[in-house]
DOROVO-912334 format. One line per field, with one value per residue: residue number from 1; residue in one letter; x negated, y, z negated of N, C-alpha, C in turn. Coordinates in steps of 0.1 Angstrom, whole numbers, plus 5000, padded with zeros to 4 digits. Layout:
// residues N
num	NUM | ...
residuo	A | ...
n.xx	X | ...
n.yy	Y | ...
n.zz	Z | ...
ca.xx	X | ...
ca.yy	Y | ...
ca.zz	Z | ...
c.xx	X | ...
c.yy	Y | ...
c.zz	Z | ...
// end
This chain:
// residues 257
num	1 | 2 | 3 | 4 | 5 | 6 | 7 | 8 | 9 | 10 | 11 | 12 | 13 | 14 | 15 | 16 | 17 | 18 | 19 | 20 | 21 | 22 | 23 | 24 | 25 | 26 | 27 | 28 | 29 | 30 | 31 | 32 | 33 | 34 | 35 | 36 | 37 | 38 | 39 | 40 | 41 | 42 | 43 | 44 | 45 | 46 | 47 | 48 | 49 | 50 | 51 | 52 | 53 | 54 | 55 | 56 | 57 | 58 | 59 | 60 | 61 | 62 | 63 | 64 | 65 | 66 | 67 | 68 | 69 | 70 | 71 | 72 | 73 | 74 | 75 | 76 | 77 | 78 | 79 | 80 | 81 | 82 | 83 | 84 | 85 | 86 | 87 | 88 | 89 | 90 | 91 | 92 | 93 | 94 | 95 | 96 | 97 | 98 | 99 | 100 | 101 | 102 | 103 | 104 | 105 | 106 | 107 | 108 | 109 | 110 | 111 | 112 | 113 | 114 | 115 | 116 | 117 | 118 | 119 | 120 | 121 | 122 | 123 | 124 | 125 | 126 | 127 | 128 | 129 | 130 | 131 | 132 | 133 | 134 | 135 | 136 | 137 | 138 | 139 | 140 | 141 | 142 | 143 | 144 | 145 | 146 | 147 | 148 | 149 | 150 | 151 | 152 | 153 | 154 | 155 | 156 | 157 | 158 | 159 | 160 | 161 | 162 | 163 | 164 | 165 | 166 | 167 | 168 | 169 | 170 | 171 | 172 | 173 | 174 | 175 | 176 | 177 | 178 | 179 | 180 | 181 | 182 | 183 | 184 | 185 | 186 | 187 | 188 | 189 | 190 | 191 | 192 | 193 | 194 | 195 | 196 | 197 | 198 | 199 | 200 | 201 | 202 | 203 | 204 | 205 | 206 | 207 | 208 | 209 | 210 | 211 | 212 | 213 | 214 | 215 | 216 | 217 | 218 | 219 | 220 | 221 | 222 | 223 | 224 | 225 | 226 | 227 | 228 | 229 | 230 | 231 | 232 | 233 | 234 | 235 | 236 | 237 | 238 | 239 | 240 | 241 | 242 | 243 | 244 | 245 | 246 | 247 | 248 | 249 | 250 | 251 | 252 | 253 | 254 | 255 | 256 | 257
residuo	M | R | L | I | P | L | L | L | L | A | S | L | S | L | L | P | A | A | L | P | A | A | S | G | Q | C | D | D | V | G | T | W | G | S | T | C | D | A | D | S | D | G | T | Q | V | D | V | T | G | T | R | E | P | P | G | P | G | G | G | N | D | S | P | D | G | D | G | P | P | P | G | D | D | E | T | A | E | P | E | D | C | G | P | A | D | V | L | C | R | D | G | Y | T | V | E | V | I | G | E | V | T | A | S | D | L | V | S | F | V | P | A | K | P | S | F | T | S | E | P | G | G | V | G | L | V | G | M | P | T | N | F | V | A | G | A | S | E | Q | T | M | T | G | T | L | F | E | L | P | V | T | V | R | F | T | P | A | A | Y | V | F | A | Y | G | D | G | A | S | A | R | S | T | S | G | G | T | A | W | T | T | L | G | Q | P | Q | F | S | A | T | P | T | S | H | A | Y | A | S | R | G | R | Y | V | S | S | V | S | V | E | Y | A | A | A | V | N | F | G | A | G | W | R | P | V | N | G | I | V | T | A | T | A | G | G | Q | T | V | D | V | Y | E | A | R | T | A | L | V | D | K | T | C | A | E | N | P | S | G | P | G | C
n.xx	8610 | 8611 | 8640 | 8656 | 8678 | 8701 | 8712 | 8742 | 8759 | 8788 | 8806 | 8838 | 8861 | 8886 | 8916 | 8950 | 8953 | 8928 | 8916 | 8930 | 8923 | 8895 | 8894 | 8904 | 8884 | 8865 | 8876 | 8868 | 8848 | 8828 | 8815 | 8806 | 8799 | 8802 | 8799 | 8811 | 8827 | 8852 | 8860 | 8874 | 8868 | 8886 | 8879 | 8864 | 8860 | 8841 | 8823 | 8806 | 8781 | 8764 | 8748 | 8747 | 8720 | 8718 | 8728 | 8718 | 8725 | 8742 | 8750 | 8742 | 8721 | 8717 | 8729 | 8751 | 8758 | 8748 | 8726 | 8692 | 8673 | 8659 | 8627 | 8620 | 8609 | 8620 | 8605 | 8579 | 8546 | 8535 | 8518 | 8483 | 8465 | 8439 | 8407 | 8402 | 8405 | 8426 | 8459 | 8491 | 8524 | 8554 | 8548 | 8533 | 8500 | 8476 | 8447 | 8423 | 8399 | 8368 | 8342 | 8321 | 8287 | 8254 | 8238 | 8256 | 8258 | 8240 | 8242 | 8247 | 8230 | 8216 | 8205 | 8170 | 8153 | 8143 | 8110 | 8084 | 8052 | 8035 | 8009 | 8011 | 8003 | 7979 | 7958 | 7945 | 7920 | 7931 | 7951 | 7986 | 8003 | 8030 | 8060 | 8087 | 8118 | 8147 | 8181 | 8214 | 8250 | 8265 | 8287 | 8299 | 8314 | 8326 | 8325 | 8333 | 8333 | 8348 | 8367 | 8380 | 8361 | 8351 | 8321 | 8304 | 8276 | 8258 | 8233 | 8215 | 8191 | 8156 | 8125 | 8093 | 8062 | 8028 | 8005 | 7981 | 7985 | 8001 | 8035 | 8068 | 8101 | 8131 | 8162 | 8167 | 8157 | 8136 | 8122 | 8112 | 8084 | 8087 | 8115 | 8119 | 8107 | 8081 | 8045 | 8020 | 8007 | 8019 | 8034 | 8060 | 8092 | 8088 | 8062 | 8026 | 7994 | 7963 | 7936 | 7911 | 7891 | 7901 | 7919 | 7953 | 7982 | 8015 | 8049 | 8085 | 8114 | 8148 | 8174 | 8206 | 8239 | 8266 | 8298 | 8329 | 8357 | 8385 | 8408 | 8426 | 8417 | 8387 | 8361 | 8336 | 8303 | 8284 | 8251 | 8223 | 8214 | 8186 | 8166 | 8137 | 8111 | 8080 | 8044 | 8034 | 8007 | 7982 | 7956 | 7931 | 7911 | 7881 | 7878 | 7855 | 7840 | 7821 | 7803 | 7794 | 7775 | 7780 | 7802 | 7810 | 7810 | 7792 | 7770 | 7762 | 7748 | 7752 | 7763 | 7787 | 7794
n.yy	8486 | 8509 | 8518 | 8547 | 8559 | 8584 | 8616 | 8631 | 8661 | 8677 | 8705 | 8716 | 8737 | 8757 | 8742 | 8733 | 8705 | 8696 | 8686 | 8661 | 8648 | 8646 | 8630 | 8607 | 8599 | 8592 | 8569 | 8551 | 8529 | 8514 | 8532 | 8554 | 8544 | 8536 | 8558 | 8581 | 8613 | 8638 | 8672 | 8705 | 8740 | 8759 | 8776 | 8761 | 8727 | 8701 | 8673 | 8647 | 8621 | 8589 | 8573 | 8539 | 8517 | 8496 | 8462 | 8427 | 8417 | 8438 | 8474 | 8509 | 8518 | 8510 | 8512 | 8494 | 8486 | 8462 | 8459 | 8468 | 8484 | 8464 | 8450 | 8464 | 8462 | 8456 | 8448 | 8457 | 8467 | 8499 | 8523 | 8522 | 8549 | 8556 | 8564 | 8558 | 8581 | 8595 | 8600 | 8589 | 8599 | 8595 | 8607 | 8629 | 8640 | 8640 | 8654 | 8643 | 8658 | 8647 | 8641 | 8668 | 8675 | 8688 | 8686 | 8691 | 8718 | 8731 | 8752 | 8773 | 8796 | 8807 | 8839 | 8848 | 8848 | 8877 | 8885 | 8890 | 8897 | 8906 | 8922 | 8942 | 8923 | 8913 | 8895 | 8882 | 8859 | 8833 | 8849 | 8857 | 8860 | 8877 | 8865 | 8874 | 8867 | 8872 | 8866 | 8861 | 8854 | 8843 | 8846 | 8834 | 8832 | 8809 | 8781 | 8748 | 8713 | 8719 | 8736 | 8766 | 8780 | 8791 | 8796 | 8793 | 8802 | 8797 | 8807 | 8782 | 8772 | 8780 | 8775 | 8778 | 8780 | 8783 | 8784 | 8773 | 8746 | 8743 | 8744 | 8756 | 8753 | 8770 | 8783 | 8809 | 8839 | 8852 | 8881 | 8915 | 8929 | 8956 | 8957 | 8938 | 8950 | 8945 | 8944 | 8945 | 8914 | 8898 | 8867 | 8851 | 8834 | 8828 | 8833 | 8828 | 8815 | 8817 | 8795 | 8800 | 8824 | 8838 | 8838 | 8834 | 8820 | 8824 | 8811 | 8810 | 8789 | 8789 | 8771 | 8764 | 8759 | 8748 | 8755 | 8749 | 8763 | 8755 | 8769 | 8759 | 8760 | 8759 | 8736 | 8715 | 8711 | 8683 | 8679 | 8702 | 8734 | 8750 | 8780 | 8797 | 8819 | 8831 | 8836 | 8855 | 8870 | 8866 | 8881 | 8870 | 8878 | 8878 | 8889 | 8906 | 8914 | 8935 | 8945 | 8977 | 9006 | 9030 | 9050 | 9048 | 9074 | 9086 | 9071 | 9064 | 9044 | 9022 | 8988 | 8974 | 8999
n.zz	3677 | 3651 | 3634 | 3622 | 3597 | 3605 | 3595 | 3601 | 3609 | 3615 | 3626 | 3628 | 3645 | 3630 | 3631 | 3631 | 3631 | 3625 | 3602 | 3596 | 3619 | 3617 | 3594 | 3604 | 3621 | 3602 | 3593 | 3612 | 3605 | 3618 | 3633 | 3617 | 3592 | 3556 | 3541 | 3551 | 3551 | 3550 | 3548 | 3540 | 3538 | 3542 | 3563 | 3580 | 3591 | 3578 | 3586 | 3573 | 3573 | 3572 | 3597 | 3605 | 3611 | 3640 | 3638 | 3643 | 3676 | 3682 | 3682 | 3687 | 3703 | 3728 | 3762 | 3766 | 3742 | 3732 | 3716 | 3710 | 3736 | 3763 | 3757 | 3735 | 3702 | 3671 | 3649 | 3654 | 3646 | 3633 | 3653 | 3655 | 3641 | 3641 | 3625 | 3590 | 3576 | 3587 | 3587 | 3599 | 3605 | 3617 | 3642 | 3634 | 3625 | 3599 | 3588 | 3565 | 3545 | 3537 | 3512 | 3507 | 3514 | 3505 | 3528 | 3548 | 3550 | 3567 | 3584 | 3568 | 3551 | 3521 | 3509 | 3505 | 3474 | 3454 | 3444 | 3421 | 3405 | 3375 | 3356 | 3385 | 3405 | 3396 | 3373 | 3342 | 3332 | 3311 | 3300 | 3299 | 3329 | 3342 | 3358 | 3378 | 3392 | 3413 | 3419 | 3431 | 3430 | 3460 | 3488 | 3519 | 3552 | 3577 | 3600 | 3594 | 3599 | 3621 | 3610 | 3595 | 3569 | 3535 | 3519 | 3488 | 3470 | 3440 | 3418 | 3401 | 3391 | 3387 | 3402 | 3396 | 3413 | 3406 | 3421 | 3413 | 3410 | 3388 | 3376 | 3368 | 3355 | 3352 | 3338 | 3343 | 3361 | 3349 | 3331 | 3332 | 3315 | 3304 | 3302 | 3283 | 3263 | 3255 | 3253 | 3279 | 3292 | 3275 | 3265 | 3282 | 3290 | 3317 | 3324 | 3332 | 3324 | 3338 | 3343 | 3353 | 3372 | 3404 | 3436 | 3438 | 3453 | 3447 | 3443 | 3444 | 3440 | 3444 | 3432 | 3444 | 3433 | 3452 | 3466 | 3484 | 3502 | 3519 | 3521 | 3503 | 3477 | 3456 | 3461 | 3448 | 3461 | 3469 | 3457 | 3461 | 3473 | 3485 | 3483 | 3492 | 3481 | 3489 | 3490 | 3472 | 3460 | 3436 | 3420 | 3399 | 3372 | 3352 | 3319 | 3300 | 3269 | 3247 | 3219 | 3211 | 3202 | 3211 | 3232 | 3267 | 3277 | 3260 | 3264 | 3294 | 3306 | 3292 | 3281 | 3302 | 3313
ca.xx	8610 | 8617 | 8652 | 8657 | 8691 | 8702 | 8722 | 8749 | 8768 | 8796 | 8815 | 8850 | 8868 | 8898 | 8928 | 8960 | 8952 | 8914 | 8912 | 8935 | 8915 | 8882 | 8896 | 8906 | 8870 | 8858 | 8882 | 8861 | 8836 | 8818 | 8807 | 8800 | 8795 | 8811 | 8797 | 8817 | 8835 | 8856 | 8867 | 8876 | 8868 | 8896 | 8875 | 8859 | 8861 | 8828 | 8823 | 8792 | 8781 | 8752 | 8750 | 8740 | 8712 | 8725 | 8723 | 8715 | 8736 | 8751 | 8743 | 8745 | 8709 | 8716 | 8741 | 8763 | 8761 | 8744 | 8714 | 8681 | 8669 | 8649 | 8613 | 8619 | 8607 | 8623 | 8595 | 8566 | 8538 | 8532 | 8506 | 8471 | 8462 | 8425 | 8399 | 8409 | 8408 | 8436 | 8472 | 8501 | 8537 | 8564 | 8542 | 8524 | 8487 | 8471 | 8433 | 8418 | 8385 | 8361 | 8333 | 8311 | 8274 | 8245 | 8233 | 8266 | 8258 | 8228 | 8244 | 8250 | 8217 | 8216 | 8194 | 8158 | 8153 | 8132 | 8099 | 8072 | 8044 | 8030 | 8008 | 8008 | 7996 | 7966 | 7958 | 7932 | 7918 | 7936 | 7961 | 7998 | 8008 | 8045 | 8067 | 8101 | 8126 | 8160 | 8190 | 8228 | 8260 | 8267 | 8297 | 8299 | 8325 | 8321 | 8333 | 8327 | 8341 | 8358 | 8378 | 8374 | 8357 | 8343 | 8311 | 8299 | 8263 | 8256 | 8220 | 8216 | 8178 | 8145 | 8113 | 8081 | 8049 | 8019 | 7994 | 7970 | 7990 | 8011 | 8048 | 8077 | 8115 | 8138 | 8176 | 8168 | 8145 | 8126 | 8125 | 8100 | 8079 | 8093 | 8129 | 8119 | 8101 | 8069 | 8033 | 8014 | 8000 | 8027 | 8040 | 8075 | 8096 | 8084 | 8048 | 8017 | 7980 | 7954 | 7924 | 7898 | 7894 | 7903 | 7931 | 7963 | 7994 | 8026 | 8062 | 8097 | 8125 | 8161 | 8184 | 8219 | 8251 | 8275 | 8313 | 8336 | 8371 | 8391 | 8421 | 8434 | 8410 | 8373 | 8357 | 8322 | 8295 | 8274 | 8238 | 8219 | 8208 | 8174 | 8160 | 8124 | 8104 | 8066 | 8034 | 8031 | 7993 | 7978 | 7941 | 7928 | 7897 | 7876 | 7876 | 7844 | 7839 | 7808 | 7802 | 7784 | 7775 | 7783 | 7811 | 7804 | 7808 | 7781 | 7759 | 7767 | 7741 | 7755 | 7769 | 7801 | 7796
ca.yy	8500 | 8511 | 8527 | 8555 | 8565 | 8598 | 8624 | 8639 | 8671 | 8683 | 8716 | 8717 | 8749 | 8756 | 8739 | 8727 | 8691 | 8693 | 8678 | 8647 | 8641 | 8642 | 8619 | 8595 | 8595 | 8585 | 8555 | 8542 | 8525 | 8509 | 8544 | 8563 | 8538 | 8537 | 8571 | 8592 | 8622 | 8650 | 8682 | 8718 | 8751 | 8769 | 8782 | 8751 | 8713 | 8695 | 8659 | 8642 | 8606 | 8582 | 8563 | 8527 | 8511 | 8484 | 8448 | 8418 | 8415 | 8450 | 8487 | 8520 | 8523 | 8506 | 8517 | 8485 | 8483 | 8448 | 8458 | 8477 | 8482 | 8453 | 8453 | 8471 | 8451 | 8462 | 8445 | 8461 | 8475 | 8513 | 8524 | 8526 | 8562 | 8559 | 8562 | 8557 | 8594 | 8602 | 8594 | 8591 | 8598 | 8599 | 8616 | 8639 | 8635 | 8648 | 8651 | 8644 | 8662 | 8639 | 8648 | 8677 | 8674 | 8699 | 8685 | 8696 | 8732 | 8735 | 8765 | 8783 | 8798 | 8818 | 8849 | 8845 | 8856 | 8886 | 8878 | 8898 | 8893 | 8917 | 8936 | 8946 | 8913 | 8909 | 8887 | 8879 | 8845 | 8830 | 8858 | 8855 | 8868 | 8875 | 8864 | 8877 | 8864 | 8877 | 8859 | 8864 | 8846 | 8848 | 8840 | 8836 | 8825 | 8803 | 8770 | 8735 | 8703 | 8726 | 8743 | 8778 | 8777 | 8800 | 8788 | 8801 | 8797 | 8802 | 8802 | 8772 | 8770 | 8787 | 8766 | 8786 | 8774 | 8793 | 8784 | 8765 | 8733 | 8743 | 8749 | 8757 | 8753 | 8779 | 8786 | 8823 | 8843 | 8860 | 8895 | 8923 | 8933 | 8968 | 8954 | 8930 | 8958 | 8938 | 8949 | 8937 | 8902 | 8890 | 8855 | 8851 | 8820 | 8825 | 8837 | 8817 | 8819 | 8810 | 8790 | 8805 | 8835 | 8835 | 8843 | 8823 | 8823 | 8818 | 8811 | 8806 | 8783 | 8790 | 8760 | 8769 | 8750 | 8753 | 8751 | 8753 | 8765 | 8754 | 8775 | 8752 | 8761 | 8756 | 8722 | 8714 | 8704 | 8673 | 8683 | 8715 | 8742 | 8757 | 8791 | 8799 | 8831 | 8828 | 8846 | 8864 | 8868 | 8871 | 8880 | 8867 | 8882 | 8875 | 8901 | 8904 | 8924 | 8936 | 8955 | 8987 | 9016 | 9043 | 9049 | 9050 | 9088 | 9089 | 9063 | 9059 | 9032 | 9011 | 8976 | 8976 | 9012
ca.zz	3673 | 3638 | 3634 | 3609 | 3596 | 3608 | 3588 | 3611 | 3604 | 3626 | 3621 | 3637 | 3644 | 3622 | 3638 | 3621 | 3630 | 3625 | 3590 | 3598 | 3630 | 3611 | 3585 | 3613 | 3625 | 3591 | 3592 | 3621 | 3598 | 3627 | 3639 | 3607 | 3579 | 3545 | 3534 | 3558 | 3543 | 3557 | 3539 | 3546 | 3529 | 3547 | 3575 | 3589 | 3586 | 3578 | 3586 | 3571 | 3571 | 3576 | 3608 | 3602 | 3622 | 3646 | 3634 | 3654 | 3685 | 3683 | 3679 | 3696 | 3709 | 3742 | 3769 | 3766 | 3728 | 3729 | 3709 | 3715 | 3750 | 3765 | 3755 | 3722 | 3691 | 3658 | 3639 | 3658 | 3637 | 3637 | 3661 | 3647 | 3645 | 3642 | 3613 | 3577 | 3570 | 3594 | 3584 | 3609 | 3599 | 3627 | 3652 | 3628 | 3620 | 3588 | 3586 | 3552 | 3545 | 3527 | 3504 | 3514 | 3508 | 3508 | 3542 | 3557 | 3550 | 3573 | 3591 | 3558 | 3544 | 3512 | 3510 | 3497 | 3461 | 3452 | 3436 | 3418 | 3394 | 3368 | 3361 | 3398 | 3413 | 3391 | 3360 | 3335 | 3328 | 3298 | 3296 | 3306 | 3340 | 3341 | 3371 | 3378 | 3404 | 3413 | 3428 | 3427 | 3437 | 3474 | 3496 | 3533 | 3559 | 3589 | 3604 | 3589 | 3604 | 3630 | 3603 | 3589 | 3555 | 3528 | 3511 | 3477 | 3464 | 3427 | 3413 | 3390 | 3385 | 3393 | 3401 | 3399 | 3416 | 3403 | 3430 | 3408 | 3407 | 3377 | 3379 | 3356 | 3358 | 3343 | 3342 | 3346 | 3370 | 3341 | 3328 | 3331 | 3301 | 3299 | 3298 | 3271 | 3252 | 3251 | 3259 | 3290 | 3289 | 3265 | 3270 | 3285 | 3295 | 3331 | 3326 | 3333 | 3321 | 3347 | 3335 | 3360 | 3381 | 3418 | 3442 | 3438 | 3460 | 3440 | 3450 | 3436 | 3448 | 3437 | 3435 | 3443 | 3433 | 3463 | 3466 | 3497 | 3502 | 3532 | 3520 | 3493 | 3465 | 3457 | 3459 | 3446 | 3471 | 3463 | 3460 | 3459 | 3484 | 3480 | 3491 | 3486 | 3484 | 3486 | 3495 | 3461 | 3457 | 3422 | 3418 | 3385 | 3369 | 3339 | 3310 | 3290 | 3259 | 3240 | 3208 | 3214 | 3192 | 3217 | 3243 | 3280 | 3279 | 3253 | 3270 | 3307 | 3311 | 3282 | 3286 | 3307 | 3319
c.xx	8618 | 8629 | 8654 | 8671 | 8691 | 8714 | 8729 | 8758 | 8775 | 8805 | 8826 | 8857 | 8881 | 8910 | 8938 | 8957 | 8937 | 8911 | 8917 | 8927 | 8902 | 8883 | 8898 | 8893 | 8863 | 8864 | 8875 | 8848 | 8825 | 8809 | 8799 | 8795 | 8805 | 8809 | 8803 | 8826 | 8839 | 8863 | 8867 | 8875 | 8877 | 8892 | 8869 | 8861 | 8847 | 8830 | 8808 | 8792 | 8767 | 8754 | 8741 | 8732 | 8719 | 8719 | 8721 | 8727 | 8745 | 8744 | 8747 | 8733 | 8708 | 8729 | 8753 | 8766 | 8757 | 8731 | 8704 | 8678 | 8659 | 8635 | 8610 | 8618 | 8609 | 8612 | 8581 | 8559 | 8536 | 8519 | 8494 | 8466 | 8448 | 8418 | 8408 | 8413 | 8418 | 8449 | 8482 | 8515 | 8547 | 8559 | 8534 | 8511 | 8482 | 8457 | 8430 | 8403 | 8378 | 8351 | 8323 | 8298 | 8265 | 8240 | 8243 | 8265 | 8246 | 8230 | 8247 | 8237 | 8218 | 8204 | 8182 | 8158 | 8142 | 8122 | 8087 | 8064 | 8038 | 8019 | 8003 | 8000 | 7982 | 7968 | 7945 | 7932 | 7923 | 7947 | 7974 | 8000 | 8023 | 8051 | 8082 | 8108 | 8140 | 8169 | 8204 | 8238 | 8263 | 8279 | 8296 | 8310 | 8319 | 8331 | 8325 | 8337 | 8352 | 8369 | 8372 | 8372 | 8350 | 8334 | 8305 | 8286 | 8261 | 8243 | 8222 | 8202 | 8167 | 8132 | 8102 | 8069 | 8038 | 8007 | 7982 | 7974 | 8000 | 8024 | 8057 | 8091 | 8123 | 8153 | 8178 | 8156 | 8135 | 8130 | 8112 | 8096 | 8086 | 8108 | 8129 | 8113 | 8088 | 8057 | 8029 | 8007 | 8007 | 8033 | 8055 | 8079 | 8091 | 8069 | 8039 | 8003 | 7971 | 7941 | 7911 | 7902 | 7895 | 7916 | 7941 | 7976 | 8006 | 8039 | 8073 | 8107 | 8137 | 8170 | 8198 | 8229 | 8261 | 8289 | 8319 | 8350 | 8377 | 8405 | 8430 | 8427 | 8396 | 8371 | 8342 | 8315 | 8285 | 8260 | 8235 | 8213 | 8197 | 8170 | 8147 | 8118 | 8089 | 8057 | 8031 | 8016 | 7989 | 7962 | 7938 | 7913 | 7894 | 7874 | 7865 | 7843 | 7825 | 7809 | 7791 | 7785 | 7779 | 7793 | 7803 | 7801 | 7795 | 7768 | 7763 | 7760 | 7743 | 7762 | 7784 | 7804 | 7791
c.yy	8502 | 8521 | 8534 | 8561 | 8579 | 8605 | 8633 | 8649 | 8677 | 8694 | 8718 | 8731 | 8747 | 8754 | 8732 | 8712 | 8687 | 8683 | 8663 | 8640 | 8637 | 8630 | 8606 | 8590 | 8587 | 8571 | 8545 | 8538 | 8520 | 8520 | 8551 | 8556 | 8541 | 8550 | 8583 | 8600 | 8634 | 8659 | 8695 | 8728 | 8762 | 8776 | 8773 | 8737 | 8707 | 8680 | 8654 | 8627 | 8601 | 8572 | 8551 | 8522 | 8499 | 8471 | 8439 | 8416 | 8427 | 8463 | 8497 | 8526 | 8519 | 8510 | 8508 | 8481 | 8469 | 8447 | 8468 | 8474 | 8471 | 8458 | 8459 | 8460 | 8459 | 8459 | 8449 | 8469 | 8489 | 8513 | 8528 | 8539 | 8566 | 8556 | 8563 | 8571 | 8602 | 8594 | 8598 | 8590 | 8603 | 8609 | 8627 | 8633 | 8645 | 8644 | 8653 | 8647 | 8654 | 8648 | 8656 | 8676 | 8686 | 8698 | 8690 | 8711 | 8738 | 8749 | 8776 | 8785 | 8809 | 8827 | 8844 | 8853 | 8867 | 8880 | 8887 | 8892 | 8907 | 8913 | 8937 | 8936 | 8909 | 8901 | 8886 | 8865 | 8843 | 8839 | 8856 | 8865 | 8866 | 8875 | 8866 | 8874 | 8869 | 8870 | 8861 | 8855 | 8852 | 8840 | 8843 | 8828 | 8819 | 8791 | 8757 | 8724 | 8709 | 8732 | 8755 | 8775 | 8789 | 8792 | 8798 | 8794 | 8804 | 8797 | 8793 | 8770 | 8777 | 8778 | 8775 | 8777 | 8784 | 8794 | 8777 | 8751 | 8732 | 8748 | 8749 | 8758 | 8761 | 8781 | 8801 | 8827 | 8851 | 8874 | 8903 | 8927 | 8945 | 8966 | 8946 | 8938 | 8952 | 8945 | 8940 | 8925 | 8894 | 8878 | 8856 | 8837 | 8817 | 8830 | 8825 | 8822 | 8811 | 8807 | 8796 | 8816 | 8830 | 8841 | 8832 | 8829 | 8816 | 8819 | 8807 | 8800 | 8784 | 8779 | 8765 | 8758 | 8756 | 8748 | 8756 | 8754 | 8766 | 8761 | 8770 | 8752 | 8756 | 8742 | 8722 | 8707 | 8695 | 8676 | 8697 | 8721 | 8750 | 8768 | 8795 | 8812 | 8829 | 8839 | 8857 | 8861 | 8874 | 8869 | 8880 | 8870 | 8878 | 8889 | 8898 | 8916 | 8924 | 8947 | 8964 | 8998 | 9030 | 9040 | 9051 | 9065 | 9092 | 9083 | 9057 | 9047 | 9020 | 8999 | 8979 | 8990 | 9013
c.zz	3660 | 3639 | 3621 | 3608 | 3598 | 3601 | 3598 | 3604 | 3616 | 3620 | 3632 | 3635 | 3636 | 3630 | 3629 | 3620 | 3628 | 3614 | 3592 | 3608 | 3625 | 3602 | 3593 | 3618 | 3614 | 3589 | 3601 | 3615 | 3607 | 3632 | 3628 | 3594 | 3568 | 3538 | 3541 | 3549 | 3551 | 3547 | 3546 | 3535 | 3533 | 3559 | 3585 | 3583 | 3588 | 3577 | 3584 | 3569 | 3575 | 3586 | 3605 | 3613 | 3627 | 3641 | 3646 | 3663 | 3687 | 3680 | 3689 | 3704 | 3724 | 3749 | 3767 | 3752 | 3724 | 3722 | 3715 | 3729 | 3752 | 3763 | 3742 | 3711 | 3678 | 3647 | 3643 | 3648 | 3642 | 3644 | 3652 | 3651 | 3645 | 3629 | 3601 | 3571 | 3578 | 3592 | 3594 | 3602 | 3610 | 3636 | 3647 | 3623 | 3609 | 3586 | 3571 | 3551 | 3534 | 3519 | 3512 | 3507 | 3512 | 3523 | 3552 | 3559 | 3557 | 3580 | 3581 | 3550 | 3534 | 3513 | 3501 | 3484 | 3462 | 3443 | 3434 | 3407 | 3387 | 3358 | 3375 | 3406 | 3409 | 3378 | 3354 | 3330 | 3313 | 3293 | 3305 | 3318 | 3341 | 3355 | 3369 | 3391 | 3402 | 3423 | 3423 | 3434 | 3450 | 3480 | 3510 | 3540 | 3572 | 3593 | 3599 | 3593 | 3614 | 3623 | 3596 | 3574 | 3549 | 3519 | 3501 | 3472 | 3451 | 3422 | 3401 | 3383 | 3393 | 3391 | 3405 | 3402 | 3415 | 3412 | 3426 | 3405 | 3396 | 3382 | 3367 | 3362 | 3348 | 3348 | 3345 | 3355 | 3362 | 3340 | 3327 | 3317 | 3296 | 3295 | 3285 | 3259 | 3247 | 3259 | 3270 | 3284 | 3277 | 3272 | 3271 | 3290 | 3309 | 3334 | 3327 | 3331 | 3330 | 3340 | 3341 | 3369 | 3396 | 3423 | 3443 | 3446 | 3454 | 3448 | 3440 | 3445 | 3439 | 3442 | 3433 | 3442 | 3443 | 3461 | 3479 | 3494 | 3516 | 3532 | 3510 | 3480 | 3466 | 3454 | 3458 | 3457 | 3464 | 3467 | 3458 | 3472 | 3479 | 3489 | 3484 | 3490 | 3480 | 3490 | 3484 | 3457 | 3443 | 3422 | 3404 | 3383 | 3355 | 3331 | 3300 | 3281 | 3252 | 3230 | 3211 | 3204 | 3198 | 3229 | 3256 | 3283 | 3271 | 3258 | 3283 | 3311 | 3301 | 3288 | 3291 | 3313 | 3333
// end
């Protein structure tokens, strides 16, 4: 059994003989050790000292002063407290939380992004169709590793799948033409031009960077968490032009009328 020095403090009531008596106790080196000291502030007498661990063949831990009780081993190793991520110190256990990965956050699901295409879910062959997605930072609380935790999701990237096999990756969700001050069918960082007519189902996936807070500050999560919005249908048509000498109002049976 490992013996730990104990700091002893005794307060004696103010008596005329208290200080000499305390000094006498300090003279008993075998009891208090060489660091014993006695003094008085006028209202009490304080005796402080360090009790020395018993040496071979003697000590104060057994009733007869002949050493530690039978069966005790001063050289015994500390008890194994378990896995490497658990530390034991004099009866206390401290759990150390390891690295948190995206797979640990299966019970925390960020909201799906908003997703639209313009103009109004239609497109023209060879002309840009504009796609706009929206996502924002989110926080939620819950339990992870049986501990209360706050989880934060921050949009890091947007991956657009246009439904014809093409895709694009962007750090933003795109911007509407009116906000950009551009006319319809203008090219944007998130637009796409279809090569043939047909109906296409597009989608967007937002990749979130995650962080967790167990009450001692934010810690990054290894990996990404993805939320997907799909089912955006785009009907793509062909646009044909012809030169005519009269408008449809003037010639209702003319080409394209």
